[in-house]
VEXGUVEX-505850 format. One record per residue: x, z, y of N, C-alpha, C in turn; residue in one letter. Coordinates in steps of 0.2 Angstrom, whole numbers, plus 2048, in hexadecimal, padded with zeros to 3 digits. Layout:
<sites>
> n.u,n.w,n.v,ca.u,ca.w,ca.v,c.u,c.w,c.v,r
> X,Z,Y,X,Z,Y,X,Z,Y,a .
...
</sites>
This chain:
<sites>
> n.u,n.w,n.v,ca.u,ca.w,ca.v,c.u,c.w,c.v,r
> D3E,13D,18A,D41,137,187,D48,136,18A,x .
> D4D,133,183,D52,131,183,D55,12C,184,x .
> D5A,12B,187,D5C,124,187,D5E,122,181,x .
> D62,124,17B,D66,121,176,D63,128,171,x .
> D62,128,16C,D63,12D,167,D65,12B,161,x .
> D6E,12D,15D,D70,129,15A,D70,12F,154,x .
> D6E,12A,14F,D6D,12F,149,D74,12E,143,x .
> D78,135,145,D7D,135,140,D82,138,145,x .
> D86,13B,146,D8C,13B,147,D94,13C,144,x .
> D95,136,140,D9A,133,13D,D9E,12F,142,x .
> DA2,12E,143,DA8,12A,148,DA4,124,14B,x .
> DA0,121,147,D9A,11C,14B,D97,11E,14F,x .
> D92,123,14C,D8E,128,152,D92,12A,159,x .
> D94,12E,157,D97,132,15B,D9E,12E,15F,x .
> DA1,127,15D,DA2,122,161,D9D,11D,168,x .
> D96,11D,164,D91,11A,167,D90,121,16D,x .
> D8F,126,16A,D8E,12A,170,D90,12C,176,x .
> D98,12A,175,D9C,129,17B,D9C,123,181,x .
> D9A,11E,179,D9A,11A,181,D91,11A,184,x .
> D8D,11C,181,D88,11D,185,D87,122,189,x .
> D8A,127,18A,D8C,12F,18D,D91,12B,193,x .
> D95,125,195,D9B,125,19A,D97,11F,19C,x .
> D8E,11D,19B,D8C,119,19D,D85,11C,1A1,x .
> D86,124,1A2,D83,129,1A3,D7A,127,1A0,x .
> D7B,127,19B,D75,127,197,D74,12F,193,x .
> D6E,12E,191,D6B,136,190,D6D,133,189,x .
> D6F,137,183,D70,136,17E,D6F,13E,17A,x .
> D6B,13C,172,D69,140,16E,D6F,13F,169,x .
> D71,144,163,D75,13F,15E,D73,148,159,x .
> D6F,144,155,D6D,146,14F,D6F,146,147,x .
> D73,14B,147,D77,14E,13D,D73,151,13A,x .
> D72,14D,134,D6F,152,130,D76,15A,12D,x .
> D7C,159,12C,D80,15B,12A,D87,15E,131,x .
> D8D,15A,12F,D92,15F,136,D95,158,138,x .
> D94,157,13E,D98,153,142,DA0,151,13F,x .
> DA0,14A,13E,DA7,146,13A,DA4,141,136,x .
> DA0,141,131,D9F,13E,12E,DA2,13D,129,x .
> DA6,139,123,DA9,138,11D,DB1,138,120,x .
> DB1,137,127,DBA,138,128,DBD,13E,127,x .
> DB8,144,126,DBA,14B,129,DBF,14C,11E,x .
> DBD,149,11B,DC0,147,117,DC6,144,114,x .
> DC7,141,11A,DCF,13F,118,DD4,143,11C,x .
> DD8,145,117,DDF,14A,11A,DE3,145,11D,x .
> DE5,13F,11F,DE7,13C,124,DE4,137,125,x .
> DE4,133,12A,DE2,12D,12E,DE8,12B,131,x .
> DEB,124,12D,DF2,121,12E,DF0,11A,131,x .
> DED,118,132,DE9,112,131,DE8,110,13B,x .
> DE5,114,13C,DE2,113,144,DE8,113,149,x .
> DE6,10E,14D,DEB,10C,151,DEB,112,157,x .
> DF1,111,158,DF5,115,15E,DF4,11D,15B,x .
> DF2,11E,157,DF3,125,151,DF7,126,14A,x .
> DFA,126,14D,E01,126,147,DFD,129,140,x .
> DFB,131,13F,DFA,134,13C,DF5,138,140,x .
> DEE,13B,13B,DEA,141,13E,DE5,143,139,x .
> DE4,148,139,DE0,14A,133,DD7,146,136,x .
> DD4,147,132,DCE,144,131,DC9,14A,135,x .
> DCC,151,132,DC7,156,136,DCA,155,13E,x .
> DCF,154,140,DD2,154,145,DD1,150,14A,x .
> DCF,14A,146,DCE,145,14A,DC6,145,14C,x .
> DC3,148,146,DBA,149,149,DB8,14D,14E,x .
> DBE,154,14D,DBD,158,152,DBD,155,158,x .
> DC3,150,15A,DC3,14E,160,DC0,14B,163,x .
> DBD,149,15F,DB6,141,162,DB2,147,165,x .
> DB0,14B,15F,DA9,14F,161,DAA,151,169,x .
> DB0,157,169,DB0,159,16F,DB1,153,175,x .
> DB3,14E,176,DB2,149,17A,DAC,147,17B,x .
> DA8,144,176,DA1,144,179,D9E,14B,17B,x .
> DA0,150,176,D9C,158,17B,D9E,15B,183,x .
> DA5,157,183,DA5,156,18B,DA2,152,191,x .
> D9E,14D,18E,D9B,149,192,D92,14B,191,x .
> D94,14E,190,D8C,152,18D,D87,150,188,x .
> D8B,14E,183,D86,14B,17F,D80,151,17D,x .
> D7B,150,17A,D76,154,179,D76,153,16F,x .
> D7A,158,16C,D7A,158,166,D75,15F,162,x .
> D72,15E,15C,D6C,15F,156,D6F,15E,153,x .
> D6F,162,14D,D6F,163,144,D69,165,142,x .
> D66,15F,142,D5E,15C,13F,D61,159,13A,x .
> D5B,157,135,D5A,151,12F,D53,14E,133,x .
> D57,145,133,D50,142,134,D4E,13E,12E,x .
> D48,13E,12F,D44,13B,12B,D42,135,12B,x .
> D3F,133,132,D3D,12D,132,D3D,12A,138,x .
> D3D,121,13B,D3F,121,140,D39,11C,140,x .
> D36,11A,145,D30,118,147,D32,110,14D,x .
> D2D,10D,14E,D2E,105,152,D2F,108,158,x .
> D2C,10E,15A,D2B,10D,161,D32,112,162,x .
> D38,114,15F,D3D,119,160,D3C,11E,160,x .
> D36,120,15E,D35,127,15A,D39,129,155,x .
> D3B,12E,156,D42,132,14F,D3D,138,14D,x .
> D3D,138,149,D3A,13F,143,D3D,142,141,x .
> D3F,149,141,D45,14D,13D,D40,152,13B,x .
> D43,156,137,D41,15B,133,D3F,160,139,x .
> D41,161,140,D3F,166,144,D3B,164,148,x .
> D3E,15C,14D,D3A,15C,151,D37,152,14F,x .
> D32,150,156,D35,149,157,D37,147,15E,x .
> D3C,142,15C,D3E,141,165,D3F,139,166,x .
> D3E,137,16C,D3B,131,16F,D42,12C,174,x .
> D45,126,172,D48,126,175,D47,11D,175,x .
> D4C,11C,17B,D4A,114,17D,D50,10F,178,x .
> D55,114,176,D58,10E,16F,D5A,114,16B,x .
> D5B,112,163,D5D,116,15F,D63,113,15A,x .
> D68,118,158,D6E,113,156,D6E,117,150,x .
> D6C,112,14B,D6C,115,143,D74,115,141,x .
> D77,11C,141,D7E,11D,13F,D7F,121,139,x .
> D7D,122,135,D7A,124,12F,D82,124,12A,x .
> D85,122,129,D8B,120,126,D8A,121,11D,x .
> D8C,123,119,D8A,122,111,D8B,12A,10F,x .
> D88,129,108,D8C,131,106,D8F,131,0FF,x .
> D92,134,0FE,D94,133,0F7,D92,131,0F0,x .
> D95,12D,0ED,D91,12C,0E8,D93,131,0E1,x .
> D8C,133,0DE,D8F,136,0D8,D8F,132,0D2,x .
> D92,136,0CB,D92,133,0C6,D8E,131,0C2,x .
> D89,137,0C6,D82,137,0C2,D84,138,0B8,x .
> D86,13D,0B5,D89,13F,0B2,D87,147,0AF,x .
> D86,147,0A8,D83,14E,0A5,D85,152,0A8,x .
> D81,158,0AB,D85,15D,0AF,D89,15D,0B3,x .
> D8A,157,0BA,D8D,156,0BF,D8A,15B,0C3,x .
> D7F,15A,0C5,D81,15E,0C8,D7F,167,0C8,x .
> D7F,16A,0C0,D82,171,0C0,D8A,172,0C2,x .
> D8B,16D,0C2,D95,171,0C2,D96,16F,0CB,x .
> D90,16C,0CE,D93,16C,0D5,D95,172,0D9,x .
> D9B,174,0DB,D9D,17A,0DF,D9F,180,0D9,x .
> DA0,17B,0D3,DA4,181,0CE,DA6,17E,0C8,x .
> DAA,178,0CD,DAF,177,0CA,DAD,16D,0CA,x .
> DAA,16B,0CD,DA9,162,0D0,DA7,165,0D9,x .
> DAB,15E,0DB,DAF,15D,0E1,DAD,159,0E6,x .
> DAA,156,0EA,DAD,14D,0ED,DAF,14C,0F1,x .
> DB3,152,0F5,DB7,153,0F9,DBF,158,0F7,x .
> DC3,155,0F7,DCB,156,0F5,DCB,15B,0FB,x .
> DCC,159,101,DCD,15C,107,DCB,165,109,x .
> DC3,163,106,DC1,169,107,DC1,170,103,x .
> DC1,16C,0FD,DC2,172,0F6,DC7,172,0F3,x .
> DCA,16F,0F4,DD3,16F,0F1,DD5,176,0F1,x .
> DD6,176,0F3,DD9,17D,0F5,DD7,185,0F2,x .
> DCF,183,0F0,DCD,187,0EA,DD0,185,0E2,x .
> DD6,181,0E0,DD6,17F,0DB,DDF,17E,0DC,x .
> DE3,184,0DF,DE8,182,0E1,DEC,187,0DA,x .
> DF2,182,0D6,DF5,183,0D0,DF1,182,0CC,x .
> DE9,181,0CB,DE7,17F,0C7,DE7,175,0C5,x .
> DE3,176,0BE,DE3,16E,0BC,DDC,16C,0BE,x .
> DDF,166,0C1,DD8,161,0C3,DDA,15B,0C2,x .
> DD2,158,0C2,DD3,150,0BF,DCE,14D,0C6,x .
> DD1,146,0C9,DCF,143,0CD,DCA,13E,0C9,x .
> DC6,13A,0CB,DC2,133,0C8,DC1,12D,0CE,x .
> DC4,129,0CD,DC2,125,0D4,DC7,120,0D2,x .
> DC9,119,0D4,DCD,117,0D6,DCF,112,0DB,x .
> DCC,112,0E2,DCB,113,0E8,DD1,116,0EC,x .
> DD2,113,0F3,DD7,119,0F7,DD5,121,0F6,x .
> DCD,122,0F4,DCD,129,0FB,DD0,12C,0F3,x .
> DCC,128,0EB,DCE,12C,0E5,DD8,12D,0E5,x .
> DDC,128,0E9,DDF,12B,0E7,DE6,12E,0ED,x .
> DE2,12F,0F2,DE4,132,0F7,DE0,13C,0F5,x .
> DDE,13A,0F4,DDB,142,0F1,DDF,144,0EA,x .
> DE0,13F,0E7,DE5,140,0E1,DEC,142,0E3,x .
> DF0,141,0E8,DF3,141,0EB,DF4,149,0F0,x .
> DEE,14A,0F4,DEE,150,0F7,DEF,157,0F0,x .
> DEA,155,0EB,DE9,158,0E8,DF1,15B,0E1,x .
> DF4,156,0E5,DFB,155,0DE,E00,15B,0E3,x .
> DFE,15D,0EA,E02,161,0ED,E01,169,0EC,x .
> DFA,16C,0E9,DF6,170,0E9,DF5,174,0E1,x .
> DF5,16E,0DE,DF2,16D,0D7,DF8,16D,0D2,x .
> DF7,173,0CB,DFB,172,0C7,DFE,16B,0C2,x .
> DF6,168,0C2,DF6,161,0BF,DF0,15F,0C2,x .
> DF0,156,0C3,DEE,151,0C5,DED,14D,0BE,x .
> DE6,14A,0BE,DE4,148,0B9,DE0,142,0BC,x .
> DE1,13C,0BF,DDD,136,0C1,DDB,131,0BC,x .
> DD5,133,0BA,DCF,130,0B7,DCD,127,0BB,x .
> DCD,121,0B8,DCB,11B,0BD,DC8,117,0B5,x .
> DC4,113,0B5,DC1,110,0B0,DC4,10B,0AE,x .
> DC9,109,0B4,DCB,102,0B3,DD5,104,0B0,x .
> DD7,0FF,0B3,DDF,0FE,0B2,DE4,0FE,0BA,x .
> DDD,0FA,0BE,DE0,0F8,0C2,DDC,0FB,0C8,x .
> DE0,0FD,0CF,DDB,101,0D4,DDB,0FD,0D9,x .
> DD8,0FE,0DC,DD5,0F8,0E5,DDA,0FE,0EA,x .
> DDC,103,0E9,DDF,108,0EE,DE6,105,0F2,x .
> DE7,105,0F3,DEE,104,0F7,DF6,103,0F5,x .
> DF8,0FD,0F3,DFE,100,0EC,E03,106,0F2,x .
> E03,107,0F7,E09,10C,0F9,E04,112,0F5,x .
> E01,114,0F5,DFD,119,0F5,DFC,11B,0EE,x .
> DFC,115,0EA,DFC,115,0E3,E03,117,0DE,x .
> E08,114,0E3,E0F,114,0E2,E11,11B,0E2,x .
> E0D,11F,0E7,E10,127,0EC,E0E,12C,0E5,x .
> E07,127,0E1,E04,12F,0DE,E06,12E,0D9,x .
> E0B,129,0D3,E0E,127,0CF,E16,129,0CF,x .
> E17,12C,0D5,E1E,12F,0D6,E1C,137,0D3,x .
> E15,13A,0D5,E16,141,0D4,E15,141,0CE,x .
> E1B,147,0CB,E1D,14A,0C4,E15,14D,0C0,x .
> E10,151,0C6,E0B,155,0C4,E05,14E,0C5,x .
> E07,149,0C2,DFF,146,0C5,E01,13F,0BD,x .
> DFB,13F,0BA,DFA,13C,0B4,DF1,138,0B6,x .
> DF5,132,0B2,DEE,12D,0B2,DEA,12C,0A9,x .
> DE5,12D,0AA,DDF,12A,0A4,DDC,124,0A8,x .
> DDF,11D,0A7,DD9,117,0A7,DD6,113,0A0,x .
> DD2,111,0A4,DCD,10D,0A0,DC8,112,09C,x .
> DC6,117,09E,DC1,11A,09C,DBD,11F,0A2,x .
> DB8,120,0A0,DB0,124,0A4,DAF,12C,09E,x .
> DAE,12F,0A6,DAB,135,0A4,DA6,135,0A0,x .
> DA1,139,09E,D9C,138,098,D9A,13F,09A,x .
> D9D,143,09A,D9B,14C,09B,D9D,14E,09E,x .
> D9D,153,0A2,DA1,15B,0A5,D9C,161,0A1,x .
> DA1,165,09D,D9D,169,09A,DA1,16F,09C,x .
> D9F,177,09A,DA0,17F,09C,D9D,17F,09E,x .
> D9C,188,09C,D97,18D,09E,D96,18E,0A5,x .
> D9A,191,0A7,D95,193,0AF,D9A,190,0B4,x .
> DA1,18A,0B1,DA1,187,0B6,DA6,182,0B0,x .
> DA8,17E,0B5,DAA,176,0B2,DB2,178,0AD,x .
> DB0,177,0A7,DB8,178,0A2,DBC,172,0A0,x .
> DB5,16E,09E,DB9,167,09C,DB5,160,09F,x .
> DB9,15B,09D,DB7,155,09F,DB5,150,098,x .
> DB2,14E,096,DAF,14C,091,DB0,143,08F,x .
> DB4,13F,090,DB8,138,090,DB6,134,08C,x .
> DB4,12F,08F,DB2,129,08A,DBA,124,089,x .
> DBF,123,086,DC4,11E,086,DC1,116,086,x .
> DC8,112,089,DC6,10C,086,DC3,10A,07F,x .
> DC5,10B,07A,DC5,10B,072,DBF,10E,072,x .
> DBA,112,076,DB3,115,075,DB6,11D,070,x .
> DBA,120,06F,DBD,127,06E,DBA,12C,074,x .
> DB8,12F,073,DB8,135,075,DBE,139,077,x .
> DBF,13C,07E,DC5,140,07E,DC2,145,083,x .
> DC5,14D,083,DC5,150,086,DC9,152,08B,x .
> DC6,155,091,DCC,155,093,DCB,15C,099,x .
> DD1,163,096,DCF,169,098,DD0,168,0A1,x .
> DCE,169,0A5,DCE,16B,0AD,DCA,170,0B0,x .
> DCD,173,0B5,DC8,178,0BA,DC6,174,0C0,x .
> DC5,16E,0C0,DC3,16D,0C6,DC3,163,0C4,x .
> DBD,160,0C8,DBC,159,0C7,DBA,155,0CE,x .
> DBE,154,0D1,DBC,150,0D8,DBD,149,0D6,x .
> DB3,147,0D9,DB0,141,0D9,DB3,13C,0DE,x .
> DB3,137,0DC,DB5,132,0E4,DB4,12C,0E0,x .
> DAF,12A,0E0,DAC,124,0DC,DAA,11F,0E0,x .
> DA9,121,0E9,DA9,11D,0EE,DA0,11F,0F1,x .
> D9D,11B,0F7,D98,11D,0FA,D94,11A,0F9,x .
> D8D,11A,0FC,D8A,117,0FB,D82,11A,101,x .
> D7D,114,102,D7A,118,108,D74,11A,107,x .
> D72,11B,10C,D69,121,10D,D68,11F,111,x .
> D63,119,10F,D60,116,115,D59,114,113,x .
> D57,116,10F,D50,115,10C,D4C,117,111,x .
> D50,11C,116,D49,120,11C,D47,119,121,x .
> D4A,115,120,D4B,112,127,D47,10A,126,x .
> D44,10B,11F,D41,104,11E,D3E,0FF,121,x .
> D3A,105,122,D35,102,12A,D36,100,12E,x .
> D3C,101,132,D40,0FE,136,D45,0F8,137,x .
> D48,0F9,131,D4C,0F6,12F,D4F,0F2,128,x .
> D52,0ED,127,D52,0E9,120,D56,0EA,11C,x .
> D55,0EA,115,D5D,0EF,112,D60,0E8,10C,x .
> D67,0EA,10C,D68,0E4,105,D65,0E7,100,x .
> D66,0E3,0F9,D67,0E4,0F5,D69,0EB,0F3,x .
> D6F,0ED,0F5,D72,0F3,0F3,D71,0FA,0FA,x .
> D6C,0FB,0FD,D6A,0FE,103,D6D,0FE,109,x .
> D71,0F9,10B,D75,0F9,111,D70,0F6,115,x .
> D70,0F7,11D,D6C,0F5,120,D6D,0EE,124,x .
> D6A,0E8,125,D6C,0E3,125,D6B,0E1,12F,x .
> D71,0DF,133,D72,0E0,138,D73,0D8,13C,x .
> D6F,0D4,140,D73,0D0,145,D79,0D2,148,x .
> D7B,0CD,14B,D80,0CD,150,D87,0D4,14E,x .
> D86,0D5,149,D87,0DE,145,D84,0E3,146,x .
> D80,0E3,14B,D7E,0EB,14D,D76,0EC,14D,x .
> D71,0E6,14F,D6C,0E3,150,D68,0E3,14C,x .
> D63,0E8,14A,D5E,0E9,141,D59,0E6,146,x .
> D53,0E5,141,D4C,0E0,141,D48,0E2,149,x .
> D4A,0E9,14A,D45,0ED,14D,D49,0EB,153,x .
> D45,0E8,157,D4A,0EC,15E,D4A,0EF,163,x .
> D50,0F2,164,D4F,0F7,167,D56,0FF,161,x .
> D55,0F9,15C,D55,101,156,D5F,0FC,154,x .
> D62,0FF,154,D6A,0FD,154,D6F,101,14B,x .
> D72,0FD,149,D76,100,144,D7C,0FF,145,x .
> D83,105,144,D87,107,144,D8A,10A,13E,x .
> D90,106,13D,D94,109,138,D91,10A,131,x .
> D95,10C,12C,D94,10B,125,D8D,10B,122,x .
> D87,10B,125,D83,10C,121,D80,101,123,x .
> D83,0FF,127,D81,0F8,127,D85,0F4,122,x .
> D84,0ED,123,D85,0E7,11B,D8D,0E7,121,x .
> D93,0E6,11D,D97,0E5,123,D9E,0E1,11C,x .
> DA3,0DE,11F,DA9,0DE,11A,DAE,0E3,119,x .
> DAE,0EA,11F,DB4,0EE,120,DAF,0F5,122,x .
> DB1,0F8,11C,DAF,101,120,DB6,104,121,x .
> DB7,102,127,DBD,109,129,DBC,10C,12F,x .
> DBF,110,12F,DBD,117,137,DBD,10F,13D,x .
> DC3,10A,13E,DC3,106,141,DBD,104,142,x .
> DBA,100,13D,DB1,0FA,13F,DAE,100,141,x .
> DAF,107,13F,DA9,10B,141,DAA,10D,148,x .
> DAE,10D,14C,DAE,110,152,DAD,108,154,x .
> DAE,102,153,DAD,0FC,155,DA5,0FB,155,x .
> DA2,0FD,151,D9B,0FB,14F,D97,102,154,x .
> D9A,108,154,D98,10B,15B,D97,10B,161,x .
> D9C,107,163,D9E,105,16A,D9A,0FE,16A,x .
> D98,0FB,165,D95,0F4,167,D8C,0F7,165,x .
> D8B,0FB,162,D85,0FC,162,D84,100,16B,x .
> D86,105,16D,D85,108,170,D83,103,177,x .
> D88,0FE,179,D88,0FA,17C,D82,0F6,17D,x .
> D82,0F2,176,D7A,0EE,177,D74,0F1,178,x .
> D73,0F8,179,D70,0FC,178,D70,0FE,181,x .
> D73,0FF,185,D76,100,18C,D72,0FA,18F,x .
> D74,0F4,18C,D73,0EF,190,D6D,0EC,18E,x .
> D69,0ED,189,D61,0EC,189,D5D,0F0,18D,x .
> D60,0F6,18D,D5A,0FB,192,D5B,0F9,199,x .
> D63,0F5,19D,D65,0F4,1A2,D60,0EC,1A3,x .
> D60,0E7,19D,D5D,0E2,19E,D53,0E5,1A0,x .
> D50,0EB,19D,D49,0EB,19D,D48,0EF,1A2,x .
> D4C,0F2,1A8,D4E,0F5,1AD,D4D,0EF,1B1,x .
> D50,0EB,1B4,D52,0E5,1B8,D4A,0E2,1B6,x .
> D45,0E0,1B1,D40,0DE,1B0,D3A,0E1,1B3,x .
> D3B,0E9,1B3,D36,0EC,1B4,D35,0EE,1BD,x .
> D3C,0EC,1BF,D3C,0EB,1C7,D3A,0E8,1C8,x .
> D3A,0DF,1C5,D39,0D9,1C9,D30,0D9,1C9,x .
> D2F,0DC,1C3,D24,0E0,1C5,D26,0E3,1C7,x .
</sites>
């Protein structure tokens, strides 16, 4: 029996673990992949209060080591379902807790175009900081119009011979300062009002077929394509214990409470106004505190009996 089981080891999940461990709770963190979540893809974090600049990987490592020193139990297992009695079923075991915090974040959204899956790892990537060095002095493209896409393009422009940014609109959601820096790079080119229709090649990606604003097909020769078109939740396995909105995000009362008592949500998986590192760690601290307060309340009731 654990006090708290946390599903997900991104900033929200690890912050929840930090608060729970400091309250002397027995904590299990379950993560299907590696700790850190999407933040490890950030080459630079410059908007976290008190830290001028840190890489996503370094931040994740610092946070993980912090909770590890406090004695967190961490297991790399895939969660298959969570039950109302706070049982958590994974691909290896079933665990029981007094409270469960869902901090599963979001997954990279795919383009869903022809041959995308075929070329993953063979020219198609969803992480510029992870795979960028494989394309040193080569021609690459980035698709997307948000901060991630533009930051990826900036990073790649320092190691690749040419970077083409493809966006379906002619305006960007990204910060104006990031766009300005990108526009000043001589090896960066823009293709706007265009969408990718197909990826082509034999053993690996060789070219991208684009449909431009006037519906004219255009071929772009590249060695690599970095896809940064947003993220989407993967909350379907929790539908028995939480309510989801039309986009698959978890509905929460008072920020972190789900419809099932003792099951909380933290981070990007829930419906919220802003999905940033600051709001993820805020959610984690609130969810853990709410779980701790609930346990204390139950303990007091038990003592009275």
